[in-house]
C-alpha positions in Angstrom: -0.1 -15.4 -9.8 1.9 -17.1 -7.1 4.0 -20.3 -7.2 1.3 -22.2 -5.3 -1.2 -21.5 -8.1 1.3 -22.6 -10.8 2.0 -25.8 -8.9 -1.8 -26.4 -8.8 -2.1 -25.9 -12.6 0.7 -28.5 -13.1 -0.8 -31.0 -10.6 -4.2 -30.8 -12.4 -2.5 -31.2 -15.7 -0.7 -34.4 -14.6 -3.8 -35.7 -12.9 -5.8 -35.1 -16.2 -3.3 -37.2 -18.1 -3.1 -40.1 -15.6 -6.6 -40.6 -14.1 -8.7 -37.7 -15.4 -10.4 -34.8 -13.7 -13.7 -34.3 -12.1 -16.0 -31.6 -13.4 -15.1 -29.3 -10.5 -11.4 -29.9 -11.1 -11.8 -29.1 -14.9 -13.5 -25.8 -13.9 -10.7 -25.0 -11.4 -8.1 -25.8 -14.1 -9.8 -23.6 -16.6 -10.0 -20.7 -14.2 -6.4 -21.0 -13.1 -5.3 -21.1 -16.7 -7.3 -17.9 -17.5 -5.6 -16.2 -14.5 -2.2 -17.4 -15.6 -2.7 -16.1 -19.2 -3.9 -12.8 -17.9 -0.9 -12.4 -15.6 1.4 -13.2 -18.6 -0.4 -10.5 -20.7 -0.1 -7.9 -18.0 3.6 -8.6 -17.6 4.2 -8.5 -21.3 2.2 -5.2 -21.7 4.2 -3.6 -18.9 7.5 -4.7 -20.5 6.5 -3.4 -23.9 5.3 -0.1 -22.4 8.7 0.5 -21.0 10.5 0.4 -24.4 11.9 3.6 -25.8 13.6 4.1 -29.1 16.3 6.6 -29.8 15.5 8.1 -33.2 18.1 9.2 -35.8 17.6 12.9 -34.8 18.4 12.1 -31.2 14.9 12.3 -29.9 13.4 9.5 -27.7 10.1 7.9 -28.7 8.3 6.2 -25.8 6.4 3.3 -27.4 4.2 2.9 -24.4 2.9 6.4 -24.8 2.8 6.3 -28.6 1.0 2.9 -29.0 -0.9 2.2 -25.9 0.3 3.2 -22.4 -2.0 0.5 -21.0 0.6 -0.5 -18.4 0.6 3.0 -16.8 -3.2 3.0 -16.5 -3.6 -0.6 -15.4 -0.9 -0.3 -12.8 -3.5 1.5 -10.6 -5.8 -1.6 -10.8 
């Protein structure tokens, strides 16, 4: 999601509070919000997949491999 799309989400929000939105604008706002939330989820998943824990015995547990690894597979998308 780029800054232009985020600015559009904000503009539609402010317009909805002041004068209201047309049906087409409501649909656009909903679509942009879905895309924004999906981008946040992808980013969060990628961050979580990069966490490793050093165990007491000195071994390293890669939480992305252990509990999902979705970021490694979805990076090809």
